[in-house]
C-alpha positions as MATLAB code, in Angstrom:
seq = 'MLSTATTAWFNSAEGCYYSVIDPPPPPGHAWWGGRKAAGGAVYEYICYPKGATEPLGIAGAGIKWLASPPAGFAAGVSPAVLAQQAVARLPIRGPRIGTAPRREGAGLVGLPVWLWTAVSPATWGPATASASAGGITVTATANAASIRWRMGDGQSVTCTRPGTPFRPEVVAAGASSPDCGYVYRMPSRSQPGGAYAVTAVTTWNVTWTGGGQRGELTVTRQSSTQVEVRELAVVNE';
ca = [
      65.416    1.286   -9.432;
      67.052   -1.747  -10.092;
      68.791   -2.907  -13.175;
      67.514   -6.026  -15.138;
      68.659   -9.714  -13.227;
      69.505  -11.797  -16.022;
      70.322  -14.538  -13.628;
      68.655  -16.268  -11.129;
      68.670  -19.552   -8.980;
      67.594  -20.850   -5.314;
      70.083  -21.527   -2.638;
      68.421  -24.701   -0.632;
      70.840  -24.363    2.478;
      69.883  -21.142    2.723;
      66.460  -20.896    1.373;
      67.096  -18.121   -0.736;
      66.377  -17.250   -4.513;
      69.475  -14.966   -6.045;
      69.478  -12.961   -8.836;
      72.854  -11.173  -10.514;
      72.037   -7.511  -10.648;
      73.555   -6.751  -14.864;
      74.676   -4.708  -15.897;
      76.096   -3.833  -12.028;
      75.677   -0.851  -10.473;
      78.763    1.632  -10.836;
      81.695    1.852   -9.371;
      81.250    3.428   -5.866;
      77.666    2.888   -5.698;
      76.172    1.750   -2.020;
      75.382   -1.554   -3.022;
      79.253   -2.333   -3.331;
      79.420   -1.785    0.373;
      82.866    0.692   -0.293;
      84.621   -2.562   -2.592;
      85.662   -2.180   -5.518;
      83.115   -2.979   -8.747;
      85.964   -5.645   -9.866;
      85.248   -7.936   -6.767;
      82.327  -10.165   -6.592;
      79.042   -9.461   -7.896;
      75.777   -7.743   -6.275;
      72.861   -9.575   -6.141;
      69.018   -8.886   -5.004;
      67.876  -12.015   -3.185;
      64.499  -13.130   -1.453;
      64.076  -15.728    1.173;
      61.355  -18.121    2.357;
      60.910  -19.722    6.106;
      62.293  -23.003    6.244;
      59.779  -25.425    5.210;
      56.838  -23.396    3.362;
      54.886  -24.831    0.920;
      53.809  -21.779   -0.806;
      55.596  -18.672   -2.134;
      54.380  -16.568    0.385;
      55.608  -15.264    3.855;
      58.857  -14.058    2.636;
      61.480  -14.265    6.011;
      63.738  -11.524    4.016;
      64.277   -9.866    1.233;
      67.032   -7.172   -0.065;
      70.240   -6.518   -1.934;
      74.034   -7.748   -1.074;
      77.038   -8.419   -2.469;
      79.153  -11.853   -1.997;
      82.900  -12.448   -3.600;
      81.546  -15.774   -5.210;
      77.811  -17.010   -6.210;
      75.981  -19.003   -3.753;
      75.402  -22.883   -4.092;
      72.956  -23.408   -6.912;
      74.218  -21.326   -9.389;
      72.862  -21.922  -12.464;
      70.133  -23.902  -11.310;
      67.888  -21.266  -13.310;
      64.861  -18.900  -12.609;
      61.812  -19.264  -10.688;
      58.526  -18.073  -12.151;
      56.990  -18.066   -8.657;
      60.227  -15.496   -7.300;
      59.837  -13.450  -10.362;
      55.888  -13.082   -8.883;
      57.054  -11.952   -5.729;
      59.302   -9.272   -7.744;
      56.415   -8.050   -9.326;
      54.358   -8.132   -6.908;
      56.440   -5.615   -4.826;
      56.383   -3.558   -8.003;
      52.886   -3.072   -8.519;
      51.621    0.344   -8.308;
      48.728    0.278   -5.695;
      47.993    2.103   -2.381;
      45.677    2.191    0.385;
      42.319    4.162   -0.374;
      42.595    8.026   -1.616;
      39.810    8.352    1.519;
      36.880   10.441    1.624;
      34.254   10.910    4.179;
      31.324   13.197    4.445;
      32.286   14.872    7.112;
      35.066   15.945    5.807;
      38.468   15.753    7.555;
      37.992   19.522    8.636;
      34.280   19.484    9.533;
      32.505   17.408   11.920;
      29.775   14.914   12.250;
      26.751   13.874   14.920;
      26.144   10.886   16.672;
      23.292    8.844   15.277;
      23.597   10.255   11.569;
      25.149    8.867    8.752;
      29.046    8.740    7.993;
      29.581    8.397    4.337;
      32.838    6.495    3.245;
      34.400    6.125   -0.238;
      37.852    6.254   -1.945;
      38.738    8.104   -4.989;
      38.931    5.222   -7.729;
      41.658    4.889  -10.216;
      44.170    1.957  -11.536;
      46.456    2.971   -8.044;
      43.224    2.840   -5.401;
      40.999    0.133   -6.938;
      42.724   -1.268  -10.022;
      43.769   -3.085  -12.474;
      46.856   -2.266  -11.463;
      49.860   -4.326  -13.454;
      54.001   -4.991  -13.031;
      56.384   -7.562  -14.521;
      59.565   -9.139  -13.586;
      62.037  -10.248  -15.717;
      65.220  -12.955  -15.405;
      66.773  -15.368  -17.527;
      64.548  -15.184  -20.369;
      61.304  -15.224  -18.459;
      58.740  -12.490  -17.592;
      56.168  -12.710  -14.811;
      53.625  -10.519  -14.759;
      50.662   -9.336  -12.134;
      48.227   -7.935  -12.130;
      45.871   -6.520   -9.162;
      42.128   -5.552   -8.460;
      40.890   -4.405   -5.173;
      38.436   -7.057   -3.504;
      37.020   -4.475   -0.654;
      37.802   -1.826    1.901;
      37.538   -2.606    6.125;
      36.902    0.744    7.550;
      38.504    0.585   11.464;
      36.225    3.756   12.774;
      37.872    4.528   15.690;
      35.260    3.504   18.072;
      36.127   -0.617   18.267;
      34.006   -1.507   15.638;
      34.772   -1.580   11.726;
      32.483   -1.711    8.274;
      33.805   -4.215    5.156;
      32.466   -2.789    2.014;
      33.024   -4.482   -1.496;
      32.382   -1.432   -3.269;
      35.051    1.865   -2.933;
      31.965    3.375   -1.931;
      29.932    6.542   -3.335;
      31.026   10.490   -2.799;
      28.415   12.338   -1.207;
      27.259   15.318   -3.337;
      25.516   18.054   -0.736;
      23.896   19.393   -3.951;
      22.101   16.044   -4.963;
      22.169   14.232   -1.589;
      19.456   14.997    0.859;
      20.338   15.921    4.886;
      20.476   12.973    6.878;
      20.377   10.484    3.903;
      22.810    7.371    4.232;
      25.464    6.199    1.595;
      24.094    3.695   -0.888;
      26.874    1.411   -0.103;
      29.634    2.285    2.372;
      28.541    3.849    5.495;
      28.565    4.238    9.246;
      26.807    5.738   12.533;
      28.834    6.462   15.707;
      26.612    5.745   18.758;
      29.371    8.591   20.880;
      31.178   11.322   20.197;
      34.782   11.569   19.897;
      35.274   14.667   21.908;
      37.495   11.364   24.777;
      39.537   10.480   21.916;
      43.356   11.749   21.137;
      42.681   15.200   19.181;
      39.180   14.914   19.513;
      38.557   12.669   16.639;
      38.108    8.968   15.779;
      41.080    7.744   13.885;
      40.061    5.592   10.921;
      42.187    3.398    9.114;
      40.555    1.786    5.787;
      43.069   -1.750    4.417;
      42.170   -2.243    1.197;
      42.668   -6.334    0.454;
      43.967   -6.778   -3.497;
      43.728  -10.296   -5.603;
      46.585  -10.453   -7.330;
      47.028  -12.884  -10.024;
      50.211  -13.778  -11.842;
      51.386  -15.416  -14.850;
      54.556  -16.209  -16.717;
      56.961  -19.125  -17.118;
      54.237  -21.588  -17.932;
      52.999  -20.901  -14.481;
      50.256  -19.429  -12.736;
      49.160  -18.250   -9.593;
      46.706  -16.197   -6.925;
      47.721  -14.185   -3.891;
      46.378  -11.556   -1.665;
      47.874   -8.077   -0.455;
      46.791   -5.309    1.935;
      47.243   -1.283    1.621;
      46.199    0.756    4.369;
      45.671    4.424    4.678;
      43.951    6.302    7.289;
      42.311   10.065    8.476;
      40.405   11.409   11.042;
      36.405   11.833   11.937;
      35.294   14.748   14.474;
      32.147   13.278   15.757;
      30.121   15.746   18.130;
      26.739   15.473   19.954;
      23.537   16.844   18.702;
      22.821   19.895   20.937;
      18.767   20.242   21.997;
      17.724   23.587   22.244;
      14.903   24.422   25.218;
      12.284   26.877   24.312;
];
């Protein structure tokens, strides 16, 4: 976990914002790179591509030691940079996937597959995080907008709701999900492991405010599972 950064500024020559890690890490910490804590300082930095007009598309970010402050010292903290730090700290993740048939079960060609995520602040929102420096605090809030399910057979389905968990005790056999589902047309036997690799990608809408500014951006998180699909066996009597 990073210490509080109390000083931040922009180095126009590099296209990077720097924040001093204060209090500094203890002597012997890996951030000093084997140097003694008495020399130089440790900085958190975020760099953007040259000519970028939006605080997106980070070209580099991390922690490093410098013997002396980079050019642009004391130019002031940027709310946009703090927003990126707040977004990076958001406690969000990809869907907590649920499917019917279950991972350890098997579905049938032509029958509905139910898709959903367990709903929590981490998987559907709202989730919040903040970053502070130079007396400014920026808070980011994320809410899920949709989940794109890549079904492993070259097709995908996008759902704007988290989906409805399948409950066999109340759902009739062969029923379709009311808000998020799919039907496979081919069995999965030719796939690696005999199952379709399903990837679920959540698109999150993020708003941030602080330092007299506000902004909006989108981020994605993903998770995956497998679905086995078999052919319906026809029995001749």
